[in-house]
C-alpha positions, 0 to 999 in steps of 0.5 A: 630391615623388618623388626617387631617391638613385641615379637612374643605377641605372636604366641596369640596365634595359638589362641583360637586352637586353645578355644576351639570346642571339639565336636563329636564325630558323627556315627558310622551308621549315619555316614553309611546311610544312602539317604543322607547323601541324597539329602545333600542338596546344592544349596546346602553345599553352597552354605557349607562353602560359605561357612568355610570361607567365613572361617578362613576370613575370621582366621585371616583377620585374627592373624592380622590383628596378632601381627598388629599386636607385635607392632611391626616397624621398618628400621633404616640404616644406622645414623651416627651423630658425633657429640662434641663439647667441653668439660669445664670445672669452674672454681669461684673465690668467695673470700671476704675480699670479693666484697670490695666494690672496685668494679664498674658497671653502667657507671655504678660500683659493684663488688667483685662477686657480683661482677664475676656472677654477671660474666660467668652467668652469661658464660654458662648460657653460651655453653650449650653442649658443654658439661660444667661443674661449680666449686666454691672456695674460701676457708675450704672448697666445696663442690656445688655441682658435678660436671653436668649438662644441666646448665640451669642447675649450675646457674641456680647454684651460682646465683645462690652463692653469697659472700662468707658462705664458706668462710672469709679466707682463700683456700686455692690449694684445696680448690685445685685439689678438689677439682682434680679429684672430681675431674678424675672421675670422668673419662675425658681427654681434656680436663680443664679448670677455670679458677677465679680468685682475687687474693693469695692462698691463706687457708686449706690443708693443701698448698697450691704447689702441692695441688699443682703437682696433682693437677699435672699428674692428672693432666688437668689444664688450669686457666686462672683469672685474677679479679680486682682493680688496681686503683680505687678511690677510698674515703678516710678521715684524711680525705679521699686517697687512691689505693690499690685494692688488689695488693693481696692478689698473688699474680705470681702464683696464679701465673705459675698454676696456669703456665705449668699446666699448659693454661693461661693467666688472665688479669681482670681489672674490670668487666671488659677484661673479665669478658676475656674468659670467652676468648679463653673458652673459644680456644679450647679444643672440643672433646669428642664424646662417644658417638650416639647411634640411632636407626630411623624407625617407620611404623608398619602397624597401620597396614595389617590393622587396616587390612584387618578392618577391611576384612571385618567389613567384608565378613560382616557384609557376608553374614548379613547376606546369608541371614537374608538368604536363610530368612527368605528360604524359611 
């Protein structure tokens, strides 16, 4: 269909009428003189016809320019583009135990937080089209970013997270409660929380089982990841001995949080197991968002503008011609 970007510009059609100077009519005596009729030669009549033609050309050029000012365009048939993606809230443990260097990367020992950052950073980059939010928790839980398509900002906030930023203990219940509260602000049919922790709930005003009931009532699916190796050589005054650095990990709680909400619990003893989070995301059903509808547009501006330019050349050529005729006659 034909459409105009600025239809109100059509009012400029009336501009020549407003600028027109009214001419005084000739007196009746002059009209009735027979001598004036005899003086109207064939050359004068041709000149008058030329003037009328120039006026018509000028008016047509003006109409074409006004039409160009309205910016005519042709709208094609509506095209609907479905948008698919996931709404994922990430909750990352920043308690003091995340400093334990029991993860191996390229033959080097790295702490748990650095290992989680490596995996989650790659995970964020692969989530083009998804909305991701980030919550950091220790003594309390804090939202670093809301659900957003701006993955660069989420990545930046993840990179800036450091140990003991929000304390040294572990407030799992508060992290879940805050995630449920934030997810409830969005109209989503699939609310997912991915919680990464290496310990047990030791802080916060909300107990994990209370937060679990809130999550179930809100329809939030929780996937939990328990981070930390089960064996680690530790140097002591009696020599080196094998210890379990994950003895404080509450796997029973993390398993219950996941199973009671329809999620899954993952045990990440090393980077290989930590990468199983990708399999988790691949299994999530994509969320069907509101479809985006647009209509292809094709500008028609060049057509009236081109005709106006062509007629301007014609009008200029006729003016030059009549000036020559008048000069020759004089």
